[in-house]
C-alpha positions as MATLAB code, in Angstrom:
seq = 'MTDRAGRTALHDAALAGDVGDVRGHLDRGAGPDAADHQGFTPLHFAAQGGHAEVAALLLDEGASIDPVNRFGNTPLWVATMHSYGRGDTITLLIERGADPDRENLTGISPRGIAQTVANHDLGQFFS';
ca = [
      -5.489   19.558    6.905;
      -3.871   18.747    3.990;
      -0.451   19.559    2.716;
       0.037   21.033   -1.373;
       0.358   17.379   -2.511;
      -3.440   16.929   -0.856;
      -1.384   14.260    1.502;
      -2.796   14.034    5.372;
      -0.769   13.598    8.489;
      -2.412   10.027    8.559;
      -0.399    9.918    5.137;
       2.558   10.860    6.967;
       2.253    8.057    9.345;
       1.869    5.512    7.332;
       4.837    5.929    5.390;
       6.920    6.566    8.868;
       5.368    3.026    9.799;
       4.254    4.812   13.047;
       1.427    2.468   14.581;
       0.657    4.499   17.492;
       0.855    7.694   15.507;
      -1.739    5.727   12.596;
      -3.796    4.342   15.572;
      -4.185    8.257   17.172;
      -5.067    9.860   13.678;
      -7.642    6.920   13.143;
      -9.091    7.717   16.310;
      -9.528   11.142   15.938;
     -11.100   10.228   12.835;
      -9.082   10.283    9.898;
     -10.066    8.683    7.058;
      -7.982    5.204    6.059;
      -9.034    6.057    2.495;
      -8.107    9.596    2.272;
      -6.290    9.938   -1.135;
      -3.877   12.875   -1.726;
      -4.107   14.486   -5.660;
      -1.966   11.588   -7.143;
      -4.566    9.180   -5.509;
      -2.205    7.607   -3.229;
      -4.244    6.186   -0.101;
      -2.258    6.063    3.340;
      -2.117    2.274    2.235;
       0.105    3.021   -0.307;
       2.397    5.156    1.510;
       2.152    1.591    4.326;
       2.892   -0.280    1.669;
       5.644    1.367    0.112;
       7.747    1.579    3.437;
       6.751   -1.980    3.839;
       5.282   -1.460    6.879;
       2.791   -4.524    7.572;
       1.998   -3.651   11.149;
       0.562   -0.003    9.812;
      -0.903   -1.894    6.818;
      -3.033   -3.874    8.882;
      -4.213   -1.782   11.049;
      -5.411    0.402    8.170;
      -7.466   -2.477    6.688;
      -8.765   -3.541   10.388;
     -10.341    0.445   10.170;
     -12.098   -0.312    6.961;
      -9.224    0.970    4.056;
     -10.042   -0.347    0.571;
      -7.732   -3.170   -0.227;
      -7.202   -2.298   -3.961;
      -7.497    1.379   -4.051;
      -5.880    2.904   -7.258;
      -3.463    5.924   -7.410;
      -3.288    7.789  -10.889;
      -1.352    5.518  -12.347;
      -3.601    2.972  -11.922;
      -1.169    1.291   -8.883;
      -2.795   -0.348   -6.205;
      -0.895   -0.849   -2.567;
       0.370   -4.355   -3.526;
       1.933   -2.965   -6.523;
       3.439   -0.365   -4.932;
       4.756   -2.808   -1.831;
       5.488   -5.061   -4.644;
       7.906   -2.577   -6.390;
       9.652   -1.442   -3.135;
       9.802   -4.904   -1.799;
      13.598   -5.176   -1.795;
      13.022   -9.077   -0.963;
      10.838   -8.508    2.320;
       7.519   -9.440    1.464;
       5.383   -9.441    4.932;
       3.360   -6.376    3.487;
       3.067   -8.243    0.019;
       2.042  -11.613    1.851;
      -0.457   -9.165    4.352;
      -2.092   -7.776    1.020;
      -2.761  -10.837   -0.805;
      -4.014  -12.966    2.255;
      -6.367   -9.629    2.904;
      -7.816   -9.707   -0.899;
      -5.518   -7.726   -2.953;
      -5.363   -8.820   -6.776;
      -1.980   -9.358   -7.801;
      -3.249   -9.445  -11.218;
      -4.944   -5.917  -11.359;
      -3.071   -4.043  -13.628;
      -1.950   -0.445  -13.830;
      -2.312    2.142  -16.942;
       0.652    0.487  -18.555;
      -0.213   -3.401  -18.437;
       1.891   -4.178  -15.717;
       0.039   -6.162  -12.515;
       2.193   -6.965   -8.875;
       2.813  -10.878  -10.682;
       3.967   -9.116  -14.049;
       6.703   -7.061  -11.479;
       7.834  -10.382   -9.921;
       8.232  -12.142  -13.335;
       9.802   -9.118  -15.010;
      12.105   -8.699  -12.511;
      12.562  -12.715  -11.980;
      13.771  -11.830   -8.202;
      13.291  -15.679   -6.406;
      12.788  -13.695   -3.217;
       9.885  -11.864   -4.968;
       8.472  -14.490   -6.889;
       7.729  -16.555   -3.878;
       4.461  -14.327   -3.022;
       3.233  -14.844   -6.430;
       3.222  -18.533   -7.160;
];
């Protein structure tokens, strides 16, 4: 079942960072790559919230590492944009093979965000 935006309960659980709820939805057959009407997957939402444990679980259950939403943003792009100096999700995604140089539709990559922001805490993940 989806809401008006095409989001599933798995999307909501991923955004909330609720590992147990995410596990339950996956165990009941929810697709880890389910995309809403804008192309956001549960991994995008876990990345947005900085929920590395949820992101790892989704990836362990077969979520694609670099799905793009309608703006061309990957979960790594979202994690970088919403990091607020936290890097565990960024590190996880890069270690699992996310492309730090994949540009979105406006030509900005996660590495580009880090360079534009010129934030030491963020830049350390893309050296």
